[in-house]
MOPAC internal coordinates of N, CA, C and O (Angstrom, degrees):
PM7 1SCF
backbone

  N    0.0000 0     0.00 0     0.00 0    0    0    0
  C    1.4700 1     0.00 0     0.00 0    1    0    0
  C    1.5297 1   110.55 1     0.00 0    2    1    0
  O    1.2310 1   121.52 1   131.92 1    3    2    1
  N    1.3278 1   114.70 1   -48.08 1    3    2    1
  C    1.4630 1   120.03 1  -179.77 1    5    3    2
  C    1.5281 1   110.89 1   -64.26 1    6    5    3
  O    1.2310 1   121.58 1   138.94 1    7    6    5
  N    1.3240 1   114.58 1   -41.06 1    7    6    5
  C    1.4699 1   120.24 1   179.56 1    9    7    6
  C    1.5248 1   111.39 1   -62.71 1   10    9    7
  O    1.2310 1   121.36 1   137.88 1   11   10    9
  N    1.3188 1   114.99 1   -42.12 1   11   10    9
  C    1.4645 1   120.21 1   179.93 1   13   11   10
  C    1.5259 1   110.64 1   -62.79 1   14   13   11
  O    1.2310 1   121.06 1   136.96 1   15   14   13
  N    1.3248 1   115.59 1   -43.04 1   15   14   13
  C    1.4572 1   121.44 1   178.71 1   17   15   14
  C    1.5286 1   110.46 1   -61.86 1   18   17   15
  O    1.2310 1   121.64 1   135.09 1   19   18   17
  N    1.3144 1   114.47 1   -44.91 1   19   18   17
  C    1.4577 1   121.22 1  -179.11 1   21   19   18
  C    1.5249 1   110.83 1   -62.10 1   22   21   19
  O    1.2310 1   121.40 1   134.89 1   23   22   21
  N    1.3265 1   114.92 1   -45.11 1   23   22   21
  C    1.4679 1   120.81 1  -179.79 1   25   23   22
  C    1.5271 1   109.85 1   -62.71 1   26   25   23
  O    1.2310 1   120.74 1   137.47 1   27   26   25
  N    1.3204 1   116.18 1   -42.53 1   27   26   25
  C    1.4620 1   121.37 1   179.43 1   29   27   26
  C    1.5278 1   110.50 1   -60.70 1   30   29   27
  O    1.2310 1   121.41 1   136.99 1   31   30   29
  N    1.3283 1   114.90 1   -43.01 1   31   30   29
  C    1.4593 1   120.96 1  -179.87 1   33   31   30
  C    1.5313 1   111.06 1   -63.42 1   34   33   31
  O    1.2310 1   120.97 1   137.21 1   35   34   33
  N    1.3261 1   115.75 1   -42.79 1   35   34   33
  C    1.4664 1   121.35 1   179.67 1   37   35   34
  C    1.5265 1   110.20 1   -63.03 1   38   37   35
  O    1.2310 1   120.69 1   135.39 1   39   38   37
  N    1.3259 1   116.28 1   -44.61 1   39   38   37
  C    1.4729 1   121.34 1   178.93 1   41   39   38
  C    1.5234 1   110.04 1   -62.07 1   42   41   39
  O    1.2310 1   120.81 1   137.16 1   43   42   41
  N    1.3278 1   116.05 1   -42.84 1   43   42   41
  C    1.4589 1   121.57 1   179.29 1   45   43   42
  C    1.5297 1   110.57 1   -61.09 1   46   45   43
  O    1.2310 1   121.16 1   133.71 1   47   46   45
  N    1.3316 1   115.39 1   -46.29 1   47   46   45
  C    1.4665 1   121.14 1   178.72 1   49   47   46
  C    1.5242 1   110.52 1   -60.70 1   50   49   47
  O    1.2310 1   120.97 1   136.17 1   51   50   49
  N    1.3236 1   115.75 1   -43.83 1   51   50   49
  C    1.4645 1   121.33 1  -179.08 1   53   51   50
  C    1.5249 1   110.65 1   -62.78 1   54   53   51
  O    1.2310 1   120.96 1   137.07 1   55   54   53
  N    1.3407 1   115.77 1   -42.93 1   55   54   53
  C    1.4669 1   120.54 1   178.88 1   57   55   54
  C    1.5192 1   110.44 1   -63.08 1   58   57   55
  O    1.2310 1   120.90 1   135.64 1   59   58   57
  N    1.3199 1   115.89 1   -44.36 1   59   58   57
  C    1.4654 1   120.77 1   177.75 1   61   59   58
  C    1.5186 1   110.47 1   -58.40 1   62   61   59
  O    1.2310 1   121.27 1   134.78 1   63   62   61
  N    1.3256 1   115.18 1   -45.22 1   63   62   61
  C    1.4580 1   121.34 1  -177.98 1   65   63   62
  C    1.5229 1   111.38 1   -63.81 1   66   65   63
  O    1.2310 1   120.30 1   136.16 1   67   66   65
  N    1.3309 1   117.04 1   -43.84 1   67   66   65
  C    1.4685 1   120.31 1  -178.84 1   69   67   66
  C    1.5220 1   110.85 1   -65.59 1   70   69   67
  O    1.2310 1   120.32 1   138.43 1   71   70   69
  N    1.3249 1   116.99 1   -41.57 1   71   70   69
  C    1.4682 1   121.35 1   178.15 1   73   71   70
  C    1.5267 1   109.14 1   -62.69 1   74   73   71
  O    1.2310 1   121.27 1   134.43 1   75   74   73
  N    1.3234 1   115.18 1   -45.57 1   75   74   73
  C    1.4620 1   121.94 1   179.45 1   77   75   74
  C    1.5208 1   110.33 1   -59.05 1   78   77   75
  O    1.2310 1   120.97 1   134.04 1   79   78   77
  N    1.3352 1   115.76 1   -45.96 1   79   78   77
  C    1.4630 1   121.42 1  -178.67 1   81   79   78
  C    1.5258 1   111.03 1   -66.00 1   82   81   79
  O    1.2310 1   120.55 1   139.40 1   83   82   81
  N    1.3194 1   116.55 1   -40.60 1   83   82   81
  C    1.4653 1   121.01 1   179.48 1   85   83   82
  C    1.5229 1   111.37 1   -63.76 1   86   85   83
  O    1.2310 1   120.39 1   148.18 1   87   86   85
  N    1.3093 1   116.87 1   -31.82 1   87   86   85
  C    1.4656 1   120.33 1   179.51 1   89   87   86
  C    1.5224 1   112.09 1   -83.90 1   90   89   87
  O    1.2310 1   120.47 1   135.24 1   91   90   89
  N    1.3287 1   116.70 1   -44.76 1   91   90   89
  C    1.4607 1   121.38 1  -171.72 1   93   91   90
  C    1.5187 1   112.83 1   -75.87 1   94   93   91
  O    1.2310 1   120.26 1   133.55 1   95   94   93
  N    1.3162 1   117.11 1   -46.45 1   95   94   93
  C    1.4710 1   120.30 1  -174.23 1   97   95   94
  C    1.5315 1   112.45 1   -59.35 1   98   97   95
  O    1.2310 1   118.47 1   129.99 1   99   98   97
  N    1.3367 1   120.51 1   -50.01 1   99   98   97
  C    1.4662 1   118.79 1   178.39 1  101   99   98
  C    1.5227 1   112.71 1   -61.01 1  102  101   99
  O    1.2310 1   120.80 1   143.36 1  103  102  101
  N    1.3155 1   116.08 1   -36.64 1  103  102  101
  C    1.4621 1   121.51 1   178.48 1  105  103  102
  C    1.5223 1   109.94 1   -61.50 1  106  105  103
  O    1.2310 1   120.62 1   132.75 1  107  106  105
  N    1.3325 1   116.42 1   -47.25 1  107  106  105
  C    1.4638 1   121.81 1   179.83 1  109  107  106
  C    1.5237 1   111.00 1   -63.39 1  110  109  107
  O    1.2310 1   120.60 1   135.64 1  111  110  109
  N    1.3284 1   116.45 1   -44.36 1  111  110  109
  C    1.4700 1   121.13 1   179.30 1  113  111  110
  C    1.5267 1   109.80 1   -61.81 1  114  113  111
  O    1.2310 1   120.57 1   136.70 1  115  114  113
  N    1.3228 1   116.52 1   -43.30 1  115  114  113
  C    1.4605 1   121.80 1   179.32 1  117  115  114
  C    1.5218 1   111.11 1   -61.42 1  118  117  115
  O    1.2310 1   120.71 1   136.45 1  119  118  117
  N    1.3385 1   116.25 1   -43.55 1  119  118  117
  C    1.4634 1   120.93 1   179.07 1  121  119  118
  C    1.5188 1   111.46 1   -62.82 1  122  121  119
  O    1.2310 1   120.63 1   136.56 1  123  122  121
  N    1.3364 1   116.41 1   -43.44 1  123  122  121
  C    1.4647 1   121.31 1  -179.66 1  125  123  122
  C    1.5263 1   109.97 1   -64.20 1  126  125  123
  O    1.2310 1   120.50 1   135.35 1  127  126  125
  N    1.3281 1   116.64 1   -44.65 1  127  126  125
  C    1.4697 1   120.92 1   179.14 1  129  127  126
  C    1.5233 1   110.81 1   -62.90 1  130  129  127
  O    1.2310 1   120.87 1   138.02 1  131  130  129
  N    1.3158 1   115.93 1   -41.98 1  131  130  129
  C    1.4590 1   121.42 1   178.40 1  133  131  130
  C    1.5226 1   110.43 1   -60.98 1  134  133  131
  O    1.2310 1   121.11 1   136.81 1  135  134  133
  N    1.3280 1   115.49 1   -43.19 1  135  134  133
  C    1.4614 1   121.44 1   178.42 1  137  135  134
  C    1.5205 1   110.58 1   -61.73 1  138  137  135
  O    1.2310 1   120.47 1   135.90 1  139  138  137
  N    1.3355 1   116.71 1   -44.10 1  139  138  137
  C    1.4670 1   121.92 1   179.88 1  141  139  138
  C    1.5294 1   110.25 1   -63.12 1  142  141  139
  O    1.2310 1   120.47 1   140.99 1  143  142  141
  N    1.3289 1   116.71 1   -39.01 1  143  142  141
  C    1.4677 1   121.01 1  -178.23 1  145  143  142
  C    1.5304 1   110.88 1   -75.58 1  146  145  143
  O    1.2310 1   120.28 1   135.85 1  147  146  145
  N    1.3222 1   117.06 1   -44.15 1  147  146  145
  C    1.4656 1   121.77 1  -172.74 1  149  147  146
  C    1.5254 1   112.53 1   -78.83 1  150  149  147
  O    1.2310 1   120.12 1   139.29 1  151  150  149
  N    1.3375 1   117.38 1   -40.71 1  151  150  149
  C    1.4689 1   121.21 1  -174.00 1  153  151  150
  C    1.5321 1   113.97 1   -55.07 1  154  153  151
  O    1.2310 1   118.27 1   129.84 1  155  154  153
  N    1.3357 1   120.90 1   -50.16 1  155  154  153
  C    1.4641 1   119.45 1  -179.06 1  157  155  154
  C    1.5249 1   113.38 1   -62.70 1  158  157  155
  O    1.2310 1   120.12 1   138.31 1  159  158  157
  N    1.3298 1   117.37 1   -41.69 1  159  158  157
  C    1.4644 1   120.89 1  -179.86 1  161  159  158
  C    1.5280 1   110.15 1   -66.07 1  162  161  159
  O    1.2310 1   120.87 1   140.43 1  163  162  161
  N    1.3330 1   115.94 1   -39.57 1  163  162  161
  C    1.4629 1   120.95 1   178.32 1  165  163  162
  C    1.5211 1   110.54 1   -63.29 1  166  165  163
  O    1.2310 1   120.82 1   135.22 1  167  166  165
  N    1.3298 1   116.03 1   -44.78 1  167  166  165
  C    1.4635 1   121.31 1   178.50 1  169  167  166
  C    1.5227 1   110.45 1   -62.95 1  170  169  167
  O    1.2310 1   120.75 1   139.16 1  171  170  169
  N    1.3215 1   116.17 1   -40.84 1  171  170  169
  C    1.4629 1   121.80 1  -179.60 1  173  171  170
  C    1.5280 1   110.05 1   -62.34 1  174  173  171
  O    1.2310 1   120.01 1   131.87 1  175  174  173
  N    1.3250 1   117.58 1   -48.13 1  175  174  173
  C    1.4644 1   121.35 1   179.99 1  177  175  174
  C    1.5206 1   110.05 1   -64.07 1  178  177  175
  O    1.2310 1   120.63 1   141.81 1  179  178  177
  N    1.3323 1   116.40 1   -38.19 1  179  178  177
  C    1.4618 1   121.21 1   178.66 1  181  179  178
  C    1.5260 1   110.35 1   -62.59 1  182  181  179
  O    1.2310 1   120.55 1   136.85 1  183  182  181
  N    1.3372 1   116.56 1   -43.15 1  183  182  181
  C    1.4657 1   121.83 1   178.95 1  185  183  182
  C    1.5180 1   111.28 1   -63.78 1  186  185  183
  O    1.2310 1   120.98 1   136.18 1  187  186  185
  N    1.3324 1   115.73 1   -43.82 1  187  186  185
  C    1.4715 1   120.68 1  -179.57 1  189  187  186
  C    1.5284 1   109.55 1   -62.82 1  190  189  187
  O    1.2310 1   120.80 1   133.82 1  191  190  189
  N    1.3237 1   116.07 1   -46.18 1  191  190  189
  C    1.4636 1   121.25 1   179.34 1  193  191  190
  C    1.5222 1   110.13 1   -61.49 1  194  193  191
  O    1.2310 1   120.73 1   137.42 1  195  194  193
  N    1.3189 1   116.20 1   -42.58 1  195  194  193
  C    1.4640 1   121.57 1   179.89 1  197  195  194
  C    1.5302 1   110.47 1   -63.22 1  198  197  195
  O    1.2310 1   120.77 1   139.17 1  199  198  197
  N    1.3160 1   116.14 1   -40.83 1  199  198  197
  C    1.4614 1   121.72 1   179.96 1  201  199  198
  C    1.5229 1   110.56 1   -65.53 1  202  201  199
  O    1.2310 1   120.57 1   136.50 1  203  202  201
  N    1.3395 1   116.52 1   -43.50 1  203  202  201
  C    1.4671 1   121.52 1  -179.96 1  205  203  202
  C    1.5268 1   109.71 1   -63.75 1  206  205  203
  O    1.2310 1   121.03 1   134.19 1  207  206  205
  N    1.3252 1   115.64 1   -45.81 1  207  206  205
  C    1.4677 1   120.19 1   178.91 1  209  207  206
  C    1.5238 1   110.52 1   -66.86 1  210  209  207
  O    1.2310 1   120.77 1   142.25 1  211  210  209
  N    1.3183 1   116.13 1   -37.75 1  211  210  209
  C    1.4645 1   121.88 1  -178.41 1  213  211  210
  C    1.5160 1   112.69 1   -66.09 1  214  213  211
  O    1.2310 1   119.74 1   145.26 1  215  214  213
  N    1.3337 1   118.10 1   -34.74 1  215  214  213
  C    1.4619 1   121.02 1  -179.44 1  217  215  214
  C    1.5250 1   110.90 1   -73.35 1  218  217  215
  O    1.2310 1   120.58 1   144.41 1  219  218  217
  N    1.3115 1   116.49 1   -35.59 1  219  218  217
  C    1.4666 1   120.39 1  -178.82 1  221  219  218
  C    1.5279 1   111.61 1   -75.01 1  222  221  219
  O    1.2310 1   120.96 1   131.10 1  223  222  221
  N    1.3192 1   115.76 1   -48.90 1  223  222  221
  C    1.4712 1   120.53 1   179.98 1  225  223  222
  C    1.5264 1   109.85 1  -152.08 1  226  225  223
  O    1.2310 1   119.65 1   -26.45 1  227  226  225
  N    1.3101 1   118.27 1   153.55 1  227  226  225
  C    1.4709 1   120.31 1   178.72 1  229  227  226
  C    1.5286 1   110.82 1   -61.43 1  230  229  227
  O    1.2310 1   121.22 1   -40.06 1  231  230  229
  N    1.3188 1   115.27 1   139.94 1  231  230  229
  C    1.4641 1   121.02 1  -175.57 1  233  231  230
  C    1.5250 1   111.75 1   -69.59 1  234  233  231
  O    1.2310 1   120.54 1   147.01 1  235  234  233
  N    1.3440 1   116.56 1   -32.99 1  235  234  233
  C    1.4649 1   119.15 1  -175.63 1  237  235  234
  C    1.5269 1   112.82 1   -78.21 1  238  237  235
  O    1.2310 1   120.09 1   159.77 1  239  238  237
  N    1.3259 1   117.43 1   -20.23 1  239  238  237
  C    1.4641 1   120.11 1  -179.03 1  241  239  238
  C    1.5244 1   109.81 1   -99.45 1  242  241  239
  O    1.2310 1   120.89 1   -69.42 1  243  242  241
  N    1.3147 1   115.90 1   110.58 1  243  242  241
  C    1.4642 1   120.30 1   179.66 1  245  243  242
  C    1.5214 1   109.88 1  -113.49 1  246  245  243
  O    1.2310 1   120.84 1   -42.54 1  247  246  245
  N    1.3261 1   115.99 1   137.46 1  247  246  245
  C    1.4704 1   120.46 1  -179.05 1  249  247  246
  C    1.5175 1   108.90 1  -109.44 1  250  249  247
  O    1.2310 1   120.10 1   180.00 1  251  250  249

């Protein structure tokens, strides 16, 4: 009886873990890929904007 209960609990835990892993891992991978794709373009646009603003007027001096 105790063994059966224990086995059931282990199976339940394993099922929970697999479901959790199936949901979390793709989400994490997607976020990392998105970050890799978005970060360079974002930095590039930021640099371009900074350069444009920098040529017109100094960035540290705001009126």
